[in-house]
C-alpha positions as CSV (number, residue, x, y, z in Angstrom):
1,X,-31.8,29.9,-5.5
2,X,-27.9,28.9,-5.6
3,X,-28.3,25.0,-5.2
4,X,-25.2,23.0,-4.7
5,X,-26.2,19.5,-6.9
6,X,-24.3,16.9,-5.2
7,X,-23.9,12.8,-6.6
8,X,-21.7,10.2,-5.5
9,X,-18.4,9.3,-7.3
10,X,-19.0,5.7,-7.7
11,X,-22.0,6.7,-10.4
12,X,-19.5,6.8,-12.8
13,X,-22.9,7.0,-14.5
14,X,-22.9,10.8,-17.1
15,X,-19.6,11.6,-15.9
16,X,-19.9,14.1,-13.4
17,X,-23.2,15.3,-14.6
18,X,-26.5,14.3,-13.5
19,X,-28.3,12.2,-16.2
20,X,-32.0,11.8,-17.0
21,X,-33.5,8.7,-18.5
22,X,-35.6,11.6,-20.3
23,X,-31.8,13.2,-21.4
24,X,-32.4,15.6,-18.9
25,X,-28.7,16.5,-17.8
26,X,-27.4,18.8,-15.9
27,X,-23.4,18.9,-14.2
28,X,-23.1,18.8,-11.3
29,X,-20.7,21.4,-8.5
30,X,-19.5,18.4,-6.6
31,X,-18.8,14.9,-6.7
32,X,-18.7,12.8,-3.5
33,X,-15.8,10.7,-3.0
34,X,-17.0,7.6,-0.2
35,X,-14.7,9.0,2.5
36,X,-15.8,12.6,2.6
37,X,-18.2,14.7,4.0
38,X,-20.0,18.1,2.5
39,X,-19.4,20.1,5.3
40,X,-15.7,19.9,3.9
41,X,-16.7,21.2,0.8
42,X,-19.4,24.5,1.8
43,X,-18.2,28.0,1.6
44,X,-19.5,29.2,4.8
45,X,-19.5,32.4,3.0
46,X,-21.9,32.2,1.5
47,X,-23.8,29.0,1.4
48,X,-26.0,27.8,-0.5
49,X,-29.9,27.8,-0.6
50,X,-30.1,24.3,-0.7
51,X,-28.8,21.3,-1.0
52,X,-29.7,18.3,-3.5
53,X,-27.7,15.0,-4.1
54,X,-28.6,12.5,-7.0
55,X,-27.9,8.7,-6.6
56,X,-28.1,9.1,-2.9
57,X,-28.6,5.7,-1.6
58,X,-24.2,5.4,-2.8
59,X,-24.1,7.2,0.1
60,X,-22.5,5.8,3.5
61,X,-23.9,6.3,6.6
62,X,-21.4,9.3,7.7
63,X,-22.7,11.2,4.2
64,X,-26.1,10.9,5.5
65,X,-25.4,11.7,8.8
66,X,-23.5,14.7,7.7
67,X,-26.0,15.9,5.4
68,X,-28.5,16.0,8.7
69,X,-26.3,18.1,10.6
70,X,-26.2,20.0,7.0
71,X,-30.1,20.1,7.8
72,X,-30.4,21.1,11.4
73,X,-27.0,22.7,12.5
74,X,-26.9,25.3,8.7
75,X,-30.4,25.5,8.1
76,X,-30.0,24.6,4.6
77,X,-32.8,22.2,2.9
78,X,-31.2,18.9,1.8
79,X,-33.2,17.2,-1.1
80,X,-32.0,13.7,-1.5
81,X,-33.3,11.2,-4.6
82,X,-31.8,7.4,-4.7
83,X,-33.5,3.4,-4.7
84,X,-34.5,2.2,-1.8
85,X,-33.4,-1.7,-2.7
86,X,-30.7,-3.0,-5.2
87,X,-32.3,-5.8,-7.8
88,X,-31.7,-8.6,-5.2
89,X,-34.1,-7.1,-2.8
90,X,-30.8,-5.6,-0.4
91,X,-30.8,-2.3,1.7
92,X,-28.5,0.2,0.2
93,X,-26.7,1.4,3.3
94,X,-27.3,5.3,2.3
95,X,-30.4,3.9,1.9
96,X,-31.6,2.4,5.6
97,X,-29.5,5.7,6.9
98,X,-31.9,8.7,5.2
99,X,-35.0,6.5,5.9
100,X,-34.3,6.5,9.7
101,X,-33.0,10.1,8.9
102,X,-35.0,11.3,6.9
103,X,-37.3,14.7,8.0
104,X,-39.9,13.6,4.9
105,X,-40.3,11.0,2.6
106,X,-41.7,11.2,-0.9
107,X,-42.1,8.3,-2.5
108,X,-41.8,9.0,-7.1
109,X,-44.1,6.1,-7.7
110,X,-43.6,4.0,-10.8
111,X,-45.6,1.5,-12.6
112,X,-45.1,-2.2,-13.9
113,X,-45.9,-3.7,-17.0
114,X,-48.8,-5.0,-15.6
115,X,-50.3,-1.5,-13.9
116,X,-49.6,-2.0,-10.5
117,X,-47.0,-0.1,-8.2
118,X,-43.2,-1.0,-9.2
119,X,-41.8,-1.5,-6.2
120,X,-38.6,-3.8,-7.1
121,X,-35.8,-2.3,-9.8
122,X,-34.5,-6.1,-11.9
123,X,-31.4,-6.0,-12.8
124,X,-31.3,-7.5,-16.7
125,X,-28.4,-8.8,-18.5
126,X,-29.2,-8.0,-22.3
127,X,-32.4,-8.3,-21.6
128,X,-32.9,-11.0,-19.7
129,X,-33.3,-10.8,-15.8
130,X,-30.6,-11.7,-14.0
131,X,-30.5,-11.9,-10.3
132,X,-26.7,-13.0,-9.2
133,X,-23.2,-10.0,-8.4
134,X,-22.9,-7.4,-6.8
135,X,-25.5,-5.0,-5.5
136,X,-23.8,-1.9,-7.2
137,X,-22.6,-2.2,-11.2
138,X,-22.4,1.4,-12.7
139,X,-21.5,1.3,-16.7
140,X,-17.5,0.9,-17.0
141,X,-17.7,0.3,-13.7
142,X,-19.2,-3.2,-14.1
143,X,-15.1,-4.1,-14.7
144,X,-16.3,-6.3,-17.3
145,X,-14.9,-5.7,-21.4
146,X,-16.3,-3.6,-23.5
147,X,-15.4,-4.7,-26.7
148,X,-18.0,-8.0,-25.9
149,X,-21.2,-5.7,-26.4
150,X,-22.6,-6.5,-22.6
151,X,-25.6,-4.6,-22.3
152,X,-27.0,-3.8,-18.5
153,X,-30.2,-2.0,-17.6
154,X,-32.9,-1.5,-15.2
155,X,-36.5,-2.3,-14.6
156,X,-39.3,-0.8,-12.5
157,X,-41.5,-3.5,-11.4
158,X,-43.8,-5.0,-9.1
159,X,-43.3,-7.7,-6.4
160,X,-45.4,-9.8,-8.1
161,X,-43.6,-9.3,-11.1
162,X,-40.5,-9.5,-8.8
163,X,-41.2,-12.8,-7.2
164,X,-42.4,-14.9,-10.8
165,X,-39.9,-13.8,-12.3
166,X,-37.4,-14.3,-9.9
167,X,-38.9,-18.0,-9.7
168,X,-38.6,-18.5,-13.5
169,X,-35.0,-17.6,-14.0
């Protein structure tokens, strides 16, 4: 089957590749800018059998609407992967629209250190939780001096641990 692999251009982690934490990577077919829709990239003489979008939380409402129309009008299966909320528990625009339009939603479960189901993402700065900052912060897009060796990471935690840690910090 021919698969069209897409990710929003704002996700600069991995450059033009989808990269998993396990080290598996694949070059994307399309890096989609926020002012573009996927329909403009489609070759209608040679349509893909499926479209996979990684980091879908970074999509705009218009882009999600476009994907929905592709799935309905062109009958191409569209699978999206992404987060529901940011590190402050605010819903991403793309995620909110995906949740509104999705035919089915399958949750990939993660486990918190305490053993409960992880439902939140906690941002870490040099290993310490932080609860301030921009919703989107990706590697070199942080605007920080790389010479300072500032290390951002994310940890999946359950709601109870998130609230306990947030209260502590």
